C-alpha positions in Angstrom: -83.9 7.3 -5.0 -85.9 7.6 -8.0 -86.0 9.4 -11.1 -89.3 11.0 -10.5 -88.6 12.1 -6.8 -85.3 13.8 -7.6 -87.2 15.4 -10.6 -90.0 16.7 -8.2 -87.7 17.9 -5.3 -86.9 21.2 -5.8 -90.9 21.8 -7.0 -92.4 20.5 -3.7 -89.9 21.9 -1.7 -90.3 25.5 -3.1 -92.9 26.8 -1.1 -91.0 25.8 2.3 -87.4 26.9 0.9 -88.8 30.6 -0.5 -90.7 31.3 3.0 -87.8 30.2 5.9 -85.7 27.2 4.6 -83.4 29.1 2.9 -83.2 31.7 5.7 -82.6 28.7 8.3 -80.1 27.1 5.8 -78.1 30.5 5.6 -77.6 30.7 9.2 -76.7 27.7 9.7 -74.1 27.6 6.4 -72.2 30.7 7.8 -70.9 28.7 10.4 -69.3 26.3 8.2 -65.1 26.8 7.9 -62.1 25.1 6.4 -62.8 22.0 4.5 -66.4 21.4 3.8 -68.2 17.8 3.6 -71.8 17.8 3.0 -73.9 14.7 3.1 -76.5 13.8 0.9 -76.3 16.9 -1.3 -79.8 16.3 -3.2 -80.3 18.6 -5.6 -77.5 20.5 -4.6 -80.0 23.6 -2.6 -76.9 24.6 -0.6 -74.5 24.7 -3.1 -75.0 28.6 -3.8 -75.3 29.5 -0.1 -71.6 28.4 1.0 -69.4 31.3 1.3 -66.4 31.8 3.4 -64.8 27.9 3.3 -61.9 26.5 1.2 -63.6 23.7 -0.4 -66.5 22.1 -0.2 -66.7 18.1 -1.0 -70.6 16.8 -1.7 -71.7 13.5 -1.2 -74.8 12.1 -2.7 -75.8 8.6 -3.5 -78.3 8.9 -6.2 -77.3 9.6 -9.6 -80.6 11.3 -10.3 -79.8 13.7 -7.7 -76.7 14.5 -8.9 -77.6 15.4 -12.6 -80.5 17.5 -10.8 -77.9 19.3 -8.7 -75.6 20.4 -11.9 -77.1 23.7 -12.3 -76.7 24.7 -8.7 -73.0 23.4 -8.8 -72.5 26.2 -11.3 -73.9 29.0 -9.0 -71.8 28.1 -5.8 -69.0 30.7 -5.1 -67.0 28.3 -3.8 -65.3 25.3 -5.0 -67.4 22.4 -5.0 -66.5 18.6 -5.5 -69.3 16.3 -6.4 -68.7 12.6 -4.7 -71.1 9.9 -5.5 -71.4 7.9 -2.2 -73.9 6.5 1.1 -73.0 8.3 4.2 -72.6 4.8 5.6 -69.5 4.7 3.8 -67.7 7.9 3.3 -64.5 7.3 1.1 -62.1 9.5 2.9 -59.7 9.3 5.9 -60.5 10.1 9.3 -59.7 13.5 10.6 -60.2 15.0 6.7 -62.8 17.8 7.3 -63.2 20.8 9.2 -66.9 21.2 8.8 -69.5 18.3 8.1 -72.8 19.4 7.1 -75.9 17.3 7.0 -79.3 19.1 5.9 -82.5 17.3 5.5 -80.9 13.9 5.1 -80.4 12.1 7.9 -84.2 11.2 7.9 -83.9 9.0 4.6 -80.5 7.4 5.2 -81.0 3.5 5.7 -78.6 3.4 8.7 -78.1 6.6 10.8 -76.0 5.4 13.3 -73.5 4.0 10.9 -73.6 7.3 9.1 -73.0 9.3 12.9 -70.1 7.0 13.2 -69.0 7.7 9.4 -69.2 11.6 10.3 -67.5 11.8 13.3 -64.5 9.6 11.8 -64.0 11.9 8.9 -64.6 15.3 11.0 -61.3 16.5 12.9 -61.3 16.9 16.4 -62.6 20.2 17.4 -64.4 20.3 13.9 -67.9 21.4 13.6 -70.9 19.3 12.4 -73.8 21.4 11.1 -77.6 19.7 10.9 -80.7 21.0 9.9 -83.3 18.2 10.1 -86.9 17.1 10.8 -87.4 15.5 14.2 -89.7 13.0 16.1 -91.9 15.8 17.7 -91.8 16.0 21.5 -95.7 16.3 21.5 -97.3 13.0 22.0 -100.0 13.2 19.7 -97.8 14.8 16.9 -95.6 12.1 17.6 -98.1 9.4 17.4 -99.2 10.9 13.9 -95.7 10.8 12.6 -95.8 7.1 13.2 -98.9 6.4 11.7 -98.0 8.6 8.3 -94.5 7.0 8.3 -95.1 3.8 5.9 -96.8 5.7 3.7 -94.6 8.9 3.7 -91.5 6.6 3.1 -92.9 5.3 0.1 -94.3 8.7 -1.1 -90.7 10.6 -0.6 -88.2 8.0 -1.4 -87.4 6.5 2.4 -87.9 9.9 4.4 -88.8 8.5 7.7 -91.0 11.3 9.6 -90.9 9.6 12.8 -86.9 8.9 13.1 -85.3 10.3 16.9 -82.7 12.4 15.1 -82.0 14.6 18.3 -81.3 11.2 20.3 -79.0 10.0 17.6 -77.1 13.0 17.5 -77.0 13.7 21.3 -76.1 9.9 21.6 -72.4 10.7 19.8 -69.6 12.2 21.1 -70.4 15.8 20.3 -70.9 19.1 22.2 -73.6 20.7 21.1 -73.1 24.4 20.9 -76.6 25.6 20.0 -79.9 24.0 18.9 -82.6 26.3 17.2 -86.3 24.8 17.1 -88.6 25.5 13.8 -92.3 24.9 13.2 -93.2 23.8 17.1 -90.2 21.6 17.1 -90.8 19.3 13.8 -87.7 20.9 12.5 -84.1 21.7 14.5 -80.8 23.4 13.5 -77.8 22.2 15.5 -74.4 23.5 15.5 -72.1 21.3 16.9 -68.4 20.0 17.8 -66.5 16.9 17.7 -64.7 16.4 21.1 
């Protein structure tokens, strides 16, 4: 991730975060328990929202995002350990975490299939995987628009793929979907899933 993208991320996301995203994140993260792994923690937007968990290990591949997350790290009511790592090769043993969290990150991971394999590997059997992601829309016109916009959007937003079919990715793995909530006409979904 580039320095400029990391620097501007919170500023450009602030209107969405204030309007609805913070509430969505809070509703999702209250379901986290035990030892938590957060994938692609970015600027640390989730850090102040963790409550009743034992510990959070947050991975982030970008040095610039890690730098930007330091202030939110201080605001967290729980212990958070930051680890510089990509989602496709997590430096943790199998079955290490009770909960794995991914929020607005699967769209930018270069190999999301490998990332899902890794998230499942490090999650304990019966553990939770919590997602808040934008997805490819069901509406044919809007899905087509996502396809058209994605090449330019990827350049502007540091690799973000508007057209990524994240719901199919999640459903295609060994996960029991406990709850799905849809927002903004199906552009965003939050999911509570359980590793079987």
